[in-house]
C-alpha positions as YAML, in Angstrom:
chain: A
units: angstrom
residues:
- id: 1
  name: MET
  ca: [56.28, -41.51, 9.33]
- id: 2
  name: THR
  ca: [54.24, -41.85, 6.14]
- id: 3
  name: ASP
  ca: [51.09, -42.44, 8.18]
- id: 4
  name: GLN
  ca: [51.60, -39.17, 10.08]
- id: 5
  name: ARG
  ca: [51.99, -37.21, 6.84]
- id: 6
  name: SER
  ca: [48.88, -38.69, 5.25]
- id: 7
  name: PHE
  ca: [46.90, -38.04, 8.45]
- id: 8
  name: ALA
  ca: [48.08, -34.41, 8.53]
- id: 9
  name: ARG
  ca: [47.19, -33.99, 4.85]
- id: 10
  name: GLY
  ca: [43.76, -35.49, 5.52]
- id: 11
  name: VAL
  ca: [43.13, -33.06, 8.40]
- id: 12
  name: ILE
  ca: [44.24, -30.09, 6.28]
- id: 13
  name: ALA
  ca: [42.05, -31.19, 3.38]
- id: 14
  name: PHE
  ca: [39.06, -31.63, 5.68]
- id: 15
  name: SER
  ca: [39.66, -28.19, 7.25]
- id: 16
  name: LEU
  ca: [39.84, -26.56, 3.82]
- id: 17
  name: ALA
  ca: [36.58, -28.26, 2.81]
- id: 18
  name: VAL
  ca: [34.83, -26.96, 5.95]
- id: 19
  name: ILE
  ca: [36.12, -23.42, 5.34]
- id: 20
  name: ALA
  ca: [34.97, -23.55, 1.71]
- id: 21
  name: CYS
  ca: [31.47, -24.64, 2.79]
- id: 22
  name: CYS
  ca: [31.28, -21.80, 5.33]
- id: 23
  name: VAL
  ca: [32.35, -19.22, 2.73]
- id: 24
  name: LEU
  ca: [29.80, -20.58, 0.26]
- id: 25
  name: THR
  ca: [27.02, -20.43, 2.87]
- id: 26
  name: VAL
  ca: [27.81, -16.82, 3.82]
- id: 27
  name: THR
  ca: [27.97, -15.80, 0.15]
- id: 28
  name: ILE
  ca: [24.57, -17.36, -0.57]
- id: 29
  name: MET
  ca: [23.03, -15.65, 2.47]
- id: 30
  name: LEU
  ca: [24.36, -12.25, 1.39]
- id: 31
  name: LEU
  ca: [23.21, -12.66, -2.21]
- id: 32
  name: ALA
  ca: [19.77, -13.92, -1.16]
- id: 33
  name: GLY
  ca: [19.16, -10.85, 1.00]
- id: 34
  name: SER
  ca: [19.19, -12.38, 4.43]
- id: 35
  name: PRO
  ca: [16.82, -10.61, 6.89]
- id: 36
  name: VAL
  ca: [19.83, -9.80, 9.05]
- id: 37
  name: VAL
  ca: [21.30, -7.69, 6.23]
- id: 38
  name: GLN
  ca: [18.07, -5.80, 5.39]
- id: 39
  name: PRO
  ca: [17.29, -2.84, 7.69]
- id: 40
  name: GLN
  ca: [13.80, -2.65, 9.13]
- id: 41
  name: ARG
  ca: [11.54, -0.09, 7.40]
- id: 42
  name: VAL
  ca: [9.43, 2.24, 9.54]
- id: 43
  name: LEU
  ca: [6.66, 4.70, 8.67]
- id: 44
  name: ASP
  ca: [7.61, 8.35, 8.11]
- id: 45
  name: GLN
  ca: [6.18, 10.18, 11.15]
- id: 46
  name: ASP
  ca: [5.51, 13.48, 9.32]
- id: 47
  name: ALA
  ca: [3.72, 11.76, 6.43]
- id: 48
  name: LEU
  ca: [1.70, 9.70, 8.91]
- id: 49
  name: ALA
  ca: [0.68, 12.85, 10.84]
- id: 50
  name: ARG
  ca: [-0.41, 14.58, 7.60]
- id: 51
  name: ALA
  ca: [-2.45, 11.53, 6.56]
- id: 52
  name: VAL
  ca: [-4.13, 11.40, 9.99]
- id: 53
  name: LEU
  ca: [-4.98, 15.12, 9.82]
- id: 54
  name: ASN
  ca: [-6.49, 14.66, 6.36]
- id: 55
  name: ALA
  ca: [-8.69, 11.83, 7.66]
- id: 56
  name: VAL
  ca: [-10.15, 13.90, 10.53]
- id: 57
  name: ASP
  ca: [-13.22, 16.09, 9.96]
- id: 58
  name: THR
  ca: [-12.03, 19.22, 11.78]
- id: 59
  name: ASP
  ca: [-15.15, 21.32, 11.17]
- id: 60
  name: ASP
  ca: [-17.35, 19.62, 13.77]
- id: 61
  name: ALA
  ca: [-15.09, 18.52, 16.59]
- id: 62
  name: PHE
  ca: [-12.58, 21.32, 16.97]
- id: 63
  name: ALA
  ca: [-12.82, 25.02, 17.79]
- id: 64
  name: LYS
  ca: [-9.53, 25.61, 15.96]
- id: 65
  name: THR
  ca: [-8.03, 23.63, 13.14]
- id: 66
  name: PRO
  ca: [-5.43, 21.16, 14.51]
- id: 67
  name: THR
  ca: [-1.88, 21.05, 13.14]
- id: 68
  name: ILE
  ca: [0.70, 18.31, 12.77]
- id: 69
  name: ASP
  ca: [1.89, 19.12, 16.30]
- id: 70
  name: ASP
  ca: [-1.54, 18.07, 17.62]
- id: 71
  name: VAL
  ca: [-1.22, 14.51, 16.24]
- id: 72
  name: VAL
  ca: [0.00, 11.81, 18.64]
- id: 73
  name: CYS
  ca: [0.98, 8.46, 17.09]
- id: 74
  name: PRO
  ca: [3.23, 5.61, 18.23]
- id: 75
  name: ALA
  ca: [6.87, 6.12, 17.25]
- id: 76
  name: SER
  ca: [8.91, 3.89, 14.92]
- id: 77
  name: ILE
  ca: [6.11, 1.77, 13.51]
- id: 78
  name: PRO
  ca: [7.50, -1.07, 11.36]
- id: 79
  name: VAL
  ca: [5.98, -1.37, 7.88]
- id: 80
  name: GLU
  ca: [4.22, -4.74, 8.10]
- id: 81
  name: ALA
  ca: [1.03, -5.53, 6.19]
- id: 82
  name: GLY
  ca: [-1.93, -5.91, 8.54]
- id: 83
  name: ARG
  ca: [-0.44, -3.97, 11.47]
- id: 84
  name: GLU
  ca: [-3.04, -1.78, 13.21]
- id: 85
  name: PHE
  ca: [-2.64, 1.10, 15.66]
- id: 86
  name: GLU
  ca: [-4.42, 4.28, 16.73]
- id: 87
  name: CYS
  ca: [-3.44, 7.93, 16.55]
- id: 88
  name: ASN
  ca: [-4.98, 10.73, 18.60]
- id: 89
  name: VAL
  ca: [-5.59, 14.26, 17.38]
- id: 90
  name: VAL
  ca: [-5.70, 16.56, 20.39]
- id: 91
  name: GLY
  ca: [-7.07, 20.02, 19.72]
- id: 92
  name: VAL
  ca: [-9.26, 22.64, 21.34]
- id: 93
  name: GLY
  ca: [-12.91, 21.77, 21.85]
- id: 94
  name: ASP
  ca: [-15.70, 24.30, 21.36]
- id: 95
  name: GLY
  ca: [-17.59, 23.57, 24.59]
- id: 96
  name: ASN
  ca: [-20.01, 21.18, 22.85]
- id: 97
  name: SER
  ca: [-17.32, 18.73, 21.78]
- id: 98
  name: SER
  ca: [-14.17, 17.27, 23.25]
- id: 99
  name: GLY
  ca: [-11.65, 18.49, 20.69]
- id: 100
  name: HIS
  ca: [-10.27, 14.95, 20.38]
- id: 101
  name: ALA
  ca: [-10.35, 12.59, 17.44]
- id: 102
  name: TRP
  ca: [-9.11, 9.02, 17.26]
- id: 103
  name: VAL
  ca: [-7.91, 7.63, 13.96]
- id: 104
  name: LYS
  ca: [-7.57, 3.88, 13.51]
- id: 105
  name: VAL
  ca: [-4.72, 3.21, 11.09]
- id: 106
  name: LYS
  ca: [-4.08, -0.08, 9.29]
- id: 107
  name: ILE
  ca: [-1.07, -0.76, 7.08]
- id: 108
  name: LYS
  ca: [-2.43, -2.32, 3.90]
- id: 109
  name: ASP
  ca: [0.76, -3.61, 2.25]
- id: 110
  name: ASP
  ca: [4.53, -3.76, 2.59]
- id: 111
  name: GLN
  ca: [4.86, -0.50, 0.65]
- id: 112
  name: GLY
  ca: [3.25, 1.46, 3.49]
- id: 113
  name: LYS
  ca: [-0.21, 2.19, 2.04]
- id: 114
  name: LEU
  ca: [-2.58, 3.10, 4.85]
- id: 115
  name: SER
  ca: [-6.26, 2.66, 5.61]
- id: 116
  name: LEU
  ca: [-7.57, 5.39, 7.96]
- id: 117
  name: ASP
  ca: [-10.84, 5.41, 9.92]
- id: 118
  name: ALA
  ca: [-11.52, 8.54, 12.01]
- id: 119
  name: THR
  ca: [-13.87, 8.82, 15.01]
- id: 120
  name: THR
  ca: [-14.46, 11.96, 17.05]
...
């Protein structure tokens, strides 16, 4: 009978130790800022469209000045340093030009600073 009690106490003590380790692990993960807890940051689409418009020389390639509605960029772009993508500015050509401009965008750092290179 004494052996059964000591075995049961041993199992309970072991179970409590496992639970304590799990609680400690979860607490450390939460305090350390686990990637699961942090939401993914994406570029602001309106700010991106304004930056792309500012990078395009609209005097030569377009018959009318393009607006934010004329900018086409990929949606929900994660802010990751080194990520590259292209945006298209679709406007009205003047007969001698296409009315299109491509802007190559590169994210420079994790704060969302951009490098823009426009081609018409």
